[in-house]
N, C-alpha and C positions, 0 to 999 in steps of 0.2 A: 593575234587573237580575234575571234569573230566579233562583228559589231555588237556592242551593248552587253556581252556576256558578263563582263565585270560590273557594269552599272546595275544591271537587274539583280545581281547577286548582292551588291551592297544595299540595294533599296529593299531587299527581302520581299520581292513581289509574289513569289510563289506562295500558294496557301495549301500546299499539298501535304502528304503524309511521307513518312520515310520511304526512300526508293527501294522497291522490291521487284527486281527484274524477273524473279522467278514466279511472280504472282500469276494466276491464271486469267490474265486480262491487262488491259492497259492501266498503267499506273500514272497518275497525275505528276507525281514528282520526277519520274523518269522522262516522261514525254516533255515536260516543261524544261528539263535540263537539256534534252536533245534539240529542243526548239531554239533555246538560247544559243546553243553551239552552232546552230544553222543560220544564225544572224537576226532572230527575233528577240524581242525584249520580254515577252511573256507568252504563255500558252495555257489553255485549259481544255478539258476533255469532258464529253457528255455522252452517255448511252442514249440510243434512240430506239424506239420512241421514249421521250423523257416525260417527266410529271406534267409539264405545261404544254405538251404537244397539241392536244385538243383545243386549248384556250387560244394558242398562238394561231392555229389553223383557222379558227373562227374569225379572229381579228383580221387576218390577211384576206379571208373571203369577203368580209364586210368592206374592206378597203377597195377591193376589186368591184364589188356590187355597186358601190357608190361612184364608180367611175374616176377615183382619184389618182389612177395610174396615167391618165392622159394618153399620150401617143406611144407610151411604152408598152406595146402590145405583147411583148415577150413575157411581161409579168402575169398576164391573164391566161397564158397558155394552159391547156388542159390535157390530160392524158387520154389515151385511147386512139384508135385508128380514126374515129370520127371526130375527135377532139372535143368530146363531150363529157369526158370523165372528171376526175378530181383535179383541182388546181395543182400543177406540177410543183410549184413552189410553197404549197401549203404545208406539206409534210415531206421530211427528207426521204422517207421510204416509198413515196410515190414514184420518183425517178430512179431510186436506188433500192429496190426490195431486199437486197442483200445487205444493206447498211446495218451495223450494230453500234456504231460510235461515230462521233465527229471530233476532230481535233481542231481547235480554233486558236490562231496565232495572232499576236499584235506586233506591229512595227509603228513606232512613234514618228510623226512628222512635226513636233512642236519645236520649231526654231526660234531662236533669238531674233525676233523681227516684230515690227509694228503690227497692231490690230487694224482691221478694216474700220472699226469704230473710232480710232484714234485720230489725231491731227494729221492732215495731209495737205499738200499743195492743192489749190482749187482745181487745177487741170489733171489731176491724178485719177486714174481708173483703179479698178481692183480685180485681181485674179485670185481665185480661191487658193488658200495656203497649200493645200495638198498638191496643187498643180505647179508649184515653183520647182519641182524636183529636178535635180541635174546630178550627173556623176562627175567627180573630179578626176581630171586626166593627170598623168605623170608630170606633164609640163605646167600644171597649176590651172589650166583652163577648165571650164565647167561645160559639159555638153548635156543636152536634154536627156532625161531618162523617164521612163514610164514605170510607175510603181507596179502595174500588172505584171510586167516582165521580171522586174527585180524580185518581186516577192514570189512569183511562181518558181524562180530558180531556187530560191531559199526553201520553198515547200518541197521541191524535188530532192533537195540535200536532206531535209528532214525525213522525207519518205524513205530514202536509201538508209539512213541511220536506224529508222524504226524497223526495217526489214532485217537489218543486222542483229537487232535484239529480239524481235518478235517472229522472225521467219516470214513466210509467204502469207500474204493476205491481199484482198481486193482493195483498191484505193482509187479515189478520184481527187484531184487538186484544183482548187479554184480561187481566183482573186477577183471578186466582182463579176465573174462571168458565168457562173454555174447556177443551176436551179435550187439555190439555197438562199434563205433569208438569213444573212450572216449575223445581224444584230440579235435576232431572237435566239439563235443558237449560241452566241457568245454569252448572252445573259444566262442562258441555262447551263452553260459551262462554268459559270461562276466568275466571269471576268468583269462584272459590273452590273449596273442596272440601266434600264431604259429611262432616259430623261424625258422631261416634258417636251423637249424638242425633238423626240424621237431618236436621238443619237445614243449610243452606248457610252456610258460614263463610268470609267474605271476610277476606283476611290483614290488611287494615287497618280494615275497618268492622265485623268481627265478624259476628254473626248477626242483629242488630236491623234488618233490612231487609225491605221489601216487595219483591215481584217483579212485574214487569209485562212482558208479552211482545207482540211483533209477529211473526206468521207471515207470510212474504213469499214471492213468487215469484222474487225476485231471487237470482242466484247470488252466492257470496262470492268475493271476489278471492283468488287463490291465496295472496298475501302476508299475507292477513288470517286464515289458519287460526288457531284458538284456541290460546292459550298455556296449557298445562295448569298448574294450581296443585297442587303435591303435598300429599297428606294430611299435616297437621301435628298431628294428635291425639296421636300417639305412644302412650305406654303410659298416658296419662290416661284415667281412667274415672269422673271426678266426676259426669257427667251420668247414668250408669247407676246409680251408687250413691245418687244423690240423689232418683231417681224414686220417689215414695212408693207407686204403685200397680203398679210392675213393668212399665210399658208398654214400656220399652226392654229387650226380652227378651234381646238380646245386641247387641254393638257393630254399629251401622249398620242395626239392624232394630227396627222399632216395631210393636207390636200396637195398633192404633188403638182397639180396643174396650176397653182398659185405660187409655187416655190421658185425663187430666183435661180437657184441651181438648175431646176428642170427647164425654166424658160430660156436660160442662157446657153444650155448645153444640148438637152435633148429634144426641145421644141424647134422645129424647123420652119414653121410658118410665121405669119404675122402675129404680133402680140397685142392684146387689147390696150387701149389708151389708159384705162384704169390701172392695169398692172405696170405698164410702161412707167408711169409716174412714181411708182413706188420702188423701182429697180435701182434708183440712185446711180452710183458710179460703178456698179458691178458689170464687168464685161465678160467674166467666165466664172460661173459658181458663185457661192455666197457663203460668208463665214459669220454673219451677224449673230445667229442664235448661239453660236459657240463662243464668239468674242465676249458676250455679255454674261456667260455662264461662270458663276463664282468658282466651280470646280477646276475650271481651266486656269484660273489664276494661282491655284495651288499646285498645278502640274509642274514638274521640274523642267526648267528651261534648258535647252541644249541636248536634251535626250535625242531629239530628232536630227541632230547634226550628223547624219549618216553619210558616209562617203559615196553612197550610190543614190541617196535621196535628199541631199542637202539643197537648200534653197539657192536659186538663181537670182542673184540681187537685182538684175535688171527687170525681173517680173514683179517686184515688190513696189506697189504704188506707181505702176507704169504711166507715162504721160499719154494722154489720150490723143494728142496730135501725133505723137510718134507712132502709136497703133494704127492711126488713120492713114498715115503715110506709107504703110507697109504695102508692097506689092504682093502678088500670090507667091512669087518665087522667094520673097523674103520671109512670107509666112511659113512656107515649107522648110526653109533653112533654120528658122528659129524654134519651130515647134514640131518638126518631124521627130518622133520618138517622144513626144511629150503629151500629157493628157489634154493639153489645150487644142491639140489638132482635131479632137472629137467634135468641137463646134463647127469646124469647117471655116474656110476663108470668108465666105458670105455671111455665116452666122456670127463670126466675131465682129465683122464690119456692122452688121445690124446692131449688135449689142453696144459697140462704141458710139453709133449714132444715138442711141437711146441715152446712153451716159452723157453725151454732149448736150442733149436736150434738157436733161435734168440739171446740168451745170448752168446752161443758159448764156454762155459767153458769145458775144457777137463774132469774134474771130473764127468761130466754127462754121459760120453760115456758108461760106463759099464751098467748102467741101461737101456740106449737107446738100446744097442746091444742086451740085453735080450729081450726087447720088439720086435725089428726088427726080431729076430730069432724065435719068438713064433709061434707055429703051432696051437695055439687055434683057433677054428673056430666059437667061439661064436660071437653073434651080436656085431658089433663095433670093432672087433679085427683087421680086415683088414685095417680099417681107421687108427687104433692105430699103426699097424706095418708100414703103409705108412708114417705117421707123424714121427716115430722114425727113420726110414731110412733117410728121408729128414733131420732131425735134426742132425744126425751123419754127413751127407755131409756138413752141414753148420759149424759144429764144426771143420771139417777138413780144410775147407776154411779159417776160421778165425784164427785158430791156436793159440787161446789165451790160456795161462796157468792159473792155478789156483791162481797164485801169482799176477794176473791182478787186483785182489780186493785190 
């Protein structure tokens, strides 16, 4: 049986109408069933343009105008030969004028494991929950897996199943790689609401979910128009109060240039001292705003125990000294095929140096001194030296001995 099909059925996640394969357009119920059979836990559909297209496009344009995308220039790409047209990601039909619908699929990664905000050994770093992924081998070993590839394979299976039902149609499949703002489309498809931390929150699955999309030329059956999920954040502001770098500038608005996930993954240069001090022990990504969200406490534990996306236990609360001791060949062996590889070897070492500075233990000083004195001119080394120098200063300020543990 494909992953999660029985689980999602027992949870009654679908919000659709009776399956009508003969309907002149996509049926939510039939697409959701096909998605579960392809390995997803839930799916929704929405016709494009949808009712909130103009509003979402305006919000995205404001995000870009304010420069909150940082160095992620691809987000600001515009259409036209001169690159002066509409924002490509502002509306689905800018890059895909033939599009009439989008199928959005969910895959959970909510494993039975500690939170970054929970108790941990003083020397532990943190790798974002989604990046723990591994594929269990027949011999019981767990090898790195990348959700992009895993879910793209499932999307291809879903696409093939849809062709068998609906015939020929134009289609594009993406997992975080296409010109689509997945969270906005997922909300429009009735899969949840946008939380104050800007994450999509499913009323039963919380926010620990991957999003994968199929853009299609098929119309949506009128009976399958999306069911809106109301915003249930209420007066809660735990995510805003918990963000240590102030990336959540106000409810529903994020400045990516201050987000720890952006800083530890996408940003390649030096990081300001103000932000380094707020990064804590995070060495790849950040889960804080999701860890404190009450809706994730209600999400079912274990749904994310996917044989292709299960957690690699050695990446949960990893020891900073272990990470610091990795050579580049070790990095490639451990993270080839893993999302963590995106940070790069120098990027991960920079992040580890910052985490060590925030912890402040004297035993980290020798490794940091070596980095700070390095004359290596390779890409990323200047940012690494800067982080190491800053970390040494923090250790000197804190004056914590190794016996503090």
